[in-house]
C-alpha angles and dihedrals in degrees: 000000000000130000091250109140099189111095122175127223108254125217124241130230112288096026118135115224103186106298092345125097120206104230101179142000115199131182117236101197095171091065097028093244147103132241117219117192119196138174128206125220089249091057100259114145123215129192118192122188107200109203136148094255124122094205096094121200139195135180136171117198129190124195102236114187111187119205095199141021098258089112093239094154093047096045090046090053088059099042098048088061092055103083134329140200096269095032105039096175120125097256115006092169094061091035090058095054094077092037092059142061092219121160091206135009125170149115127222141187121219128184094277108006141047123210137191111199135169139167135197140169092219117084095205088051091051093058092042090055093040090059093048094047094047093049093044096051101040102029108029119159091225091201118200089231091054090053090051093046100048100021114041139302143168112248132171117239084248101035094213096045118075089188093071123084118287117239139185115239139173138125096247092040090057092040091056093044086059094042095051089055088067116091091215092055093046089049091051093051092046091047094060094041093049098047098036105028094156097050139070089271089074087072129075103244089191091054133257110245091229092055103035091086088062092067113101128207089240090053090053093052093047091051090053094048091051100042107029097068130115091248088063098039130109111194123197132188130176139185140032094335136145098244094194091057092049092050091048090053092051091046093050097044102035121004097050090062100053137073129204119297135174123216126171107216094154117136115217126219115278108247107248122252119247092211138012117273138206123219125188124197134169136213129197101271138136100200098097091160098059108002100094131102134194122192129180108210136183134194113233137182132301116299088220089075099092095197094051093042092053093044093051091047090053094043091050090055091046092052100037109009101104140008091267093053111125096239100039096048097060090044094053096037091052090077091219093117140003105239144001114291119256113274094024112158136033117334123199094172092106131059087252113042128238139205125202140173133177146113140273130196089068135149119224123287098035098113097101093047094049094045092049091047092053095047095043092050091051090050090051092049090053091046097046098033131228119283106250090223090065090054092047090050091053093049086050088058091052090051089056094047091051093051100041118098108185138155090197110132095352134026108269093227090061092043086060091050093055092047093057097037094070099067094025097060093052096050098266130124111285090203089068089065090058108031122042103168097114095045092047091049091051091048093051091049092050091049090054089053095053145288117347108165102042092060089047090055091049096044103037102031114021097035094037113102091191090094131130127194101209115203119194118188134177116243113200090197097047097088091054092046090048091053090048090048089052090052090049091048091053091047092050096046092046098039093104096040113136126205087263090055091051091048089050091053089051091048092048091047092051090045090053091047090051092051091047090056095039115113116240127208103237090182087093089067121082116244145181121234133224087264087070092062110097107234094211136061125225115277099206110195120238139151126231132208136175119234109182107294091347131090118208129200118194114198121192110213135155094254097159094244097314126123122212122196128185125183111192112186119199103213128227119236105317116216111238093244091058098054095086089043096061098076091046090051091050090051094047104038098074092043098051136065130287142184096006096317122111121230092268093055092045091049091053091046093051091049093048101050108020141048090232139303130224142179129209140173125227144177124215144153146189123301091243101043132057096185103051101081136173131197124223138192113201130196118196135181145157135206143164108278091248087062097047094114091048090052090052088051094051094050092044091055094046092049100039106029113024116164122204128188127197094236095050093044092053090052092049095048092050089050090049092048093049091051096048094046090052091051097057098076092046098043103027091136092061091050092048090050093052091047090051094046091050088065094058109023132057089210089049090051089055092047090051089055091047103047111353136093089281088061090048092051091048091050092049092053091052093048095045095040131055100259102118094106090051091048091051089055091049090050090058089053091049090053092051090047091050093056088053091057132099111257124212111192123196118191117189119187144117116297093258092052098048096090091077112146108245097173093103085069102034096051090057088073106073102146127107102207113138120245110274126238111201119206105204120176124222132268111278129205103074125251112010129214127187120193123213140153098289131122090204133051138236118209137191141174119186134192132199109230135155140319124263098265095048111113091237096056096087091049091053090052091051090046091056091055093045093052091045098053103029104034118014096043090059099037101040104029107025100034100023098042095228117143091238147357124191150173124210139179121203098203094190096050093036093230123140117195142182119199146167132211129213090352123177091203135069114174093032092057094054088049088055090050091052092050093058091100092053089054089061088061092059117097106288123174139200087266093066090044094050092048091050091051091049091051091047093050091060089066089058093053105050118186109258137181135193092283096053109026096079095039092055093047096045097047092040090055093047089053093049097257092122124167089260092053092046094046091050087053091051093048090054090046092057089055099051115129134203089250089056089057093054092045096052091045091053092045105042110015096065127138095251090056095051133104122193131205141160142179114211146141096248141044106271097201099088086059102036102041088085088060091053090252116128116179129209100231126212131166117237 
């Protein structure tokens, strides 16, 4: 809840609001709100969640049902945001990002729908963005050049020379080349195709690189005309909004310009299989020893059935929700694989639901064993029954999820949208996605009467012939074959090209280049001004007290009956040989035993009395010093207030009395390794940025050892070697070191729940060692390259700059936003065809970075990075500066909620980032000039301060040696 006082009069069922009819009004007591469902005469549906929240949200969603894998829905999602009738600039979506104080802006394509959501805490900004989104989705220009830029195009290696080799380019084309190198993405596409082979889910809605070139410009326009119509639109709004004004805006800008239209986007039932099937797919990977996955999957009933949807969600959590769960435990303890297969659990992402379970980290030939293990375990669960305590623990988790209102990770208003979209889009009741009281009550009554879940397992899994055993295997030769297939595709498509065709490609390429360099007039776009930036930062009230060596902050917040507890321990001096151990300890400690209970008992205890616990490591410093660092190990948890004491007990035992066994640790490290390896192809830019920062920043060096490719390499050596006994000994030393640290506890709860006794935790810390200040060096060896199974590259260059309180820090933050929106977007994405290019400034670590994501180029991208200073000498105006300052200011005002507001304030204050320090930073930020940007570039972003890194599928040196950049190359 916010302190907003303005509340609007809400309509009642049956009311007419213009051409809208209010169909239903439903109370949402769990979130202290109301749901208003309306329908327009043209068929458009509108859901409004009225709630006293100033973070306002909007989304418009269209069911999009592709009939092939050309990626038409995905490419259209890109192209509609590249100029519209009212805003005919080249890219109003990206142009609005720095003209807004949004808390979220994006668009996304799922298997059978496309959505365009945003959120913001500024009402003026809401209506600015609403106008842009409405015009973009319903009245896009759909330029041919936009289709070629973001979809696909032929282009000569030298665009103006038809004698050079012909290539395929396009932002989505390169994005999907990178995506389909990820085993998780390949598994997802195969999952839909295997279980629903006769439906739209058999197609790749994102686009298969081999089929994307089959999409025509005419086909794109026709798909938009059919699908992006009010009759096929689901509108959503959230927050303390005047619903009537919102509807008037939509009526004026959209509805008034359309007539009736009928489009059948219904998805039929998948005809059931008569017998189970097996499907085998491959991905481009070289890890033939541990790169395989096997998943056993079933098609279930319609997700629009709220009872069945809830029961499968609960059963999935019962079977797979924690290490003690009766299906996950036998899978992991079998030793066949290292972790659960991707997509394990209940899936409501399709019209008919699915359940799957399996393993990854497999060698070849394990499909029969995994399949038998899954089926035999399910039979044993049916035979022996499910412990009622496991079911009660799962229902407890659903109670927490219903009560919790959090912006952590994703704005809550949009979380609500995605919860109701599932049933709503398929003709079900959207209320069932938000309010589960009736279904939970029916489930509890049925559980009292007898078994519920065991018959479900027998009937819907064991007796269900609509089952697929999905086998995913790495193929070391696939990447080469895919490259060859691309060359053959180009040869086949261009075999009949005449000289006129080649001249046309040159002309179209030059035309696209001209448009990409053409100056737009952004004055047509709405904008905020610097006067809209709040000059202050929130001063969240809290009390502090000393308890022995500990300091406690107690934060009163309207948490809806939940209690949040964080224990941040500032560590003493950490011996060098323990640094790499810290992140492994943090990963293992909440997944192992403690206080005389093994890991299974602890897992069941955590599930029964908390909403989850976690541990993490961090590195930080003072606002005025980049070299004086400190290391922290933080334990966090949440629980219903009635379980506050139990939460304290769980965290106390994990902190004070953890127990590790060799067998369990081996399982955990294999799971960790599988997860990190899978993340590289999807987040290669983040790994490259850490690797570059490690070359210039002591804090960056520590982060690289905590969560970078160095950490991955260290973990691999432990798993592949025989170092578990040594690691167990180091874990004991970490535990002893932890208890010598200085704890800072932050308790967030309602006023009546703040008196929780925390002494069981605070008295565990009895040491008197001072807080340590490590002095790490930086990564030596020059530019670093790491090779992996990816057809595209991820680049980064990082610079060490200044601490937070230095006068130049705000200018560097503004510079990062200017380069991102005005330079790198055009050079890396629009011209270079990469999925993304960015600039960032970590003001607390003092590291400035440039990066690219899913990039088809190597040398060209580093040339673009080097030319950033020249860009600053081009004609720039106060408009670009103001937009960059607006964009920078958003990073200083993160979206918070009751669970995070007090935590950020308390720990920020303890670290020296007080409101006064932050407001001084913001004041300097608002005064940054264009000359400041040039000066800080010349001062701090110099070659001798730079570190270079990349993650790619090929050795970069043949391409970069000409730039004077020679990379040390290692294989991941």
